[in-house]
C-alpha positions in Angstrom: -70.9 30.1 34.0 -69.5 32.8 31.8 -66.2 34.5 32.8 -66.3 37.9 34.5 -66.0 40.8 32.0 -62.5 42.3 31.7 -61.9 45.6 33.3 -60.7 48.6 31.2 -57.2 48.1 32.6 -57.1 44.4 31.6 -58.4 45.2 28.1 -55.7 47.8 27.6 -53.0 45.4 28.9 -54.2 42.7 26.5 -54.2 45.1 23.6 -50.7 46.3 24.5 -49.4 42.7 24.6 -51.0 42.0 21.2 -49.4 45.2 19.7 -46.0 44.3 21.2 -46.2 40.7 19.8 -47.3 41.9 16.3 -44.6 44.6 16.2 -42.0 42.0 17.2 -43.2 39.5 14.5 -43.1 42.3 11.9 -39.5 43.3 12.8 -38.4 39.6 12.8 -39.9 39.2 9.4 -37.9 42.2 8.1 -34.8 40.9 9.9 -34.0 44.0 12.0 -35.4 46.3 14.7 -35.0 49.7 13.0 -37.2 52.7 13.8 -38.8 52.3 10.3 -39.7 48.7 11.0 -41.1 49.4 14.5 -43.3 52.2 13.1 -44.4 50.0 10.2 -45.1 47.2 12.7 -47.2 49.6 14.8 -49.2 50.6 11.7 -49.8 47.0 10.7 -50.7 46.1 14.3 -53.3 48.9 14.4 -54.9 47.8 11.2 -54.9 44.1 12.2 -56.5 44.8 15.6 -59.1 47.2 14.0 -60.0 45.0 11.1 -59.7 41.6 12.9 -60.7 42.1 16.5 -59.9 39.1 18.5 -61.8 37.7 21.5 -60.0 38.5 24.7 -57.6 35.8 25.8 -57.8 35.6 29.6 -54.5 34.9 31.4 -55.1 33.9 35.0 -51.6 32.5 35.5 -48.5 34.0 36.9 -45.1 33.9 35.2 -42.5 32.0 37.2 -39.0 32.8 36.1 -37.5 29.5 37.4 -40.3 27.7 35.6 -39.6 29.6 32.4 -35.9 28.9 32.6 -36.6 25.2 33.2 -39.0 25.1 30.2 -36.5 26.9 27.9 -33.5 24.7 28.9 -35.5 21.4 28.5 -37.0 22.6 25.2 -33.5 23.4 23.8 -32.3 19.9 24.9 -35.3 18.3 23.3 -34.7 20.3 20.1 -31.1 19.1 19.9 -31.9 15.4 20.7 -34.8 15.3 18.3 -32.8 16.9 15.5 -30.1 14.3 15.9 -32.7 11.5 15.9 -34.5 12.7 12.8 -31.2 13.2 11.0 -30.2 9.7 11.9 -33.5 8.4 10.5 -33.1 10.4 7.3 -29.6 9.0 6.6 -30.4 5.3 7.2 -30.3 3.8 3.8 -33.2 1.4 3.0 -35.0 2.0 6.2 -38.6 3.3 6.3 -39.2 4.8 9.7 -42.4 3.8 11.5 -44.8 6.6 12.4 -48.0 7.0 14.4 -50.8 9.5 15.0 -51.2 9.7 18.8 -54.2 11.2 20.6 -53.1 13.1 23.8 -55.8 14.5 26.1 -54.2 17.5 27.9 -54.9 18.0 31.6 -55.5 21.8 31.2 -58.0 22.5 28.4 -57.6 26.3 28.2 -57.0 27.8 24.7 -53.7 29.3 25.8 -52.3 25.9 27.1 -53.5 24.1 24.0 -51.8 26.7 21.8 -48.5 26.8 23.7 -48.3 23.0 23.9 -49.1 22.6 20.2 -46.5 25.3 19.2 -43.8 23.7 21.4 -44.5 20.3 19.8 -44.5 21.6 16.3 -41.1 23.3 16.8 -39.4 20.0 17.8 -38.4 17.9 14.7 -40.2 14.5 14.4 -43.5 15.6 15.7 -46.3 17.8 14.4 -49.8 18.5 15.7 -52.3 17.6 12.9 -55.6 18.2 14.7 -57.0 19.6 17.9 -60.3 18.8 19.6 -61.0 21.9 21.7 -64.0 20.4 23.5 -61.9 17.6 25.0 -58.5 19.3 24.9 -57.1 16.5 22.9 -54.1 16.9 20.5 -53.6 14.5 17.6 -49.8 14.4 17.0 -48.0 12.7 14.1 -44.7 11.2 15.4 -41.8 9.7 13.6 -39.9 6.7 14.9 -42.7 5.1 17.0 -42.6 1.3 16.7 -44.7 -0.2 19.4 -47.3 0.7 22.1 -44.5 1.2 24.7 -43.0 4.0 22.6 -46.5 5.5 22.0 -47.0 5.6 25.8 -43.6 7.1 26.4 -44.2 9.9 23.8 -47.7 10.6 25.4 -46.1 10.9 28.8 -43.5 13.2 27.3 -46.2 15.5 26.1 -47.8 15.5 29.6 -44.4 16.4 31.0 -44.1 19.2 28.4 -47.6 20.5 29.4 -46.5 20.4 33.1 -43.4 22.5 32.3 -45.5 25.1 30.4 -48.1 25.3 33.2 -45.3 25.6 35.8 -43.8 28.5 33.8 -47.0 30.4 33.1 -50.0 28.7 34.8 -52.3 29.5 37.6 -52.3 27.7 41.0 -55.4 25.8 39.9 -53.8 24.7 36.6 -50.7 23.6 38.5 -52.8 21.3 40.6 -54.4 19.8 37.5 -51.0 19.0 35.9 -49.8 17.5 39.2 -52.7 15.0 39.1 -52.0 11.4 37.8 -51.8 11.0 34.1 -55.1 10.3 32.3 -56.0 6.9 31.0 -54.4 6.5 27.5 -57.0 6.7 24.7 -57.2 3.8 22.2 -57.2 6.1 19.2 -53.7 6.1 17.9 -52.9 4.8 14.4 -49.6 3.9 12.8 -48.9 4.7 9.1 -50.6 1.4 8.0 -53.8 2.4 9.8 -53.6 -0.2 12.5 -54.3 0.7 16.1 -51.4 1.0 18.5 
């Protein structure tokens, strides 16, 4: 079943959000929010949206301020903890840290959720998304410091909790019910750096 077509108001809102994001990125790249940078960003945004029209990204969720605050605070904590852990691994002389590629099937398979979860994972030191299977909503994540199956499962559960925080912050009621469901059965497709299954 195809999604209902967007109304004119929804299309204008989506375009306004895209312009605002592009202008913000342009100003951040230049390092300041001056009138010249804002006008330049508007010009670049107009060209980008005209030359590279994007399919509409439907957003059926609602922004929850407590959920956003919880996500941001936990993300900052994870950022600090992971930075310390990666720094400790880097300074251990003669130690070669174990790593793994872990398959994590997300509970909500929307493009927006896959993107937000992937970006949040990539911003935390020690983990990076190396592949995505859109059909199944599965992320393949390279992780440092994983030594055994228990740590693989702990990291996988951590990604599901991250997804839950994202959906709580910006998801719809139906998506919140999906992330509240029990965790999926763990796939048997993770490989450590030697190529063995973990």
